[in-house]
C-alpha positions as CSV (number, residue, x, y, z in Angstrom):
1,M,98.7,77.1,91.7
2,D,100.7,79.4,89.4
3,D,97.4,80.4,87.6
4,N,96.0,81.6,90.9
5,L,99.0,83.9,91.5
6,H,98.3,85.7,88.2
7,S,94.5,85.6,88.1
8,P,92.6,88.8,87.4
9,E,90.9,88.6,90.8
10,R,94.2,88.5,92.6
11,R,95.5,91.5,90.5
12,L,92.3,93.4,91.4
13,I,93.0,92.8,95.1
14,E,96.6,93.9,94.7
15,L,95.6,97.1,92.9
16,R,93.0,97.9,95.6
17,I,95.7,97.5,98.3
18,E,98.1,99.7,96.4
19,H,95.4,102.3,95.9
20,A,94.6,102.3,99.6
21,D,98.2,102.6,100.5
22,L,98.6,105.6,98.2
23,D,95.5,107.2,99.7
24,S,97.0,106.9,103.1
25,L,100.4,108.2,102.0
26,I,98.8,111.2,100.2
27,D,96.6,112.0,103.3
28,Q,99.7,111.9,105.5
29,A,101.7,114.0,103.1
30,V,99.0,116.7,102.9
31,L,98.8,116.9,106.7
32,S,102.5,117.0,107.4
33,R,103.7,118.7,104.1
34,P,107.1,117.0,104.0
35,L,106.7,116.1,100.3
36,D,107.3,118.6,97.5
37,D,104.5,119.4,95.1
38,L,106.0,117.4,92.3
39,T,106.1,114.2,94.4
40,L,102.6,114.8,95.6
41,R,101.3,115.3,92.0
42,R,103.1,112.1,90.9
43,L,101.5,110.1,93.8
44,K,98.1,111.5,92.9
45,K,98.6,110.6,89.2
46,R,99.6,107.1,90.1
47,R,96.5,106.8,92.3
48,L,94.3,107.9,89.4
49,V,96.0,105.3,87.1
50,L,95.3,102.6,89.7
51,R,91.7,103.7,90.0
52,D,91.2,103.4,86.2
53,E,92.9,100.0,86.2
54,I,90.7,98.8,89.0
55,A,87.6,100.0,87.2
56,R,88.7,98.3,84.0
57,L,89.5,95.0,85.7
58,H,86.2,95.1,87.7
59,A,84.3,95.6,84.4
60,E,86.0,92.7,82.9
61,L,85.3,90.4,85.8
62,E,81.7,91.6,86.3
63,P,80.3,92.9,83.0
64,P,77.1,94.9,83.3
65,E,73.8,93.0,82.7
66,P,71.9,93.8,79.6
67,A,68.9,96.1,80.0
């Protein structure tokens, strides 16, 4: 059971959820402008880090087929 909680597949799902949450938060912040520019930049940077981590994990779980 504990292995399932720390599996790469579960981590990938968690990262995708966090990325979607950040997307929503950034979209709302841009529309309403309550956040300062520094906070918005930090959120966008975190979103990019998540995207890279998602891509890395996805490649590990499903490596490309040889040509």
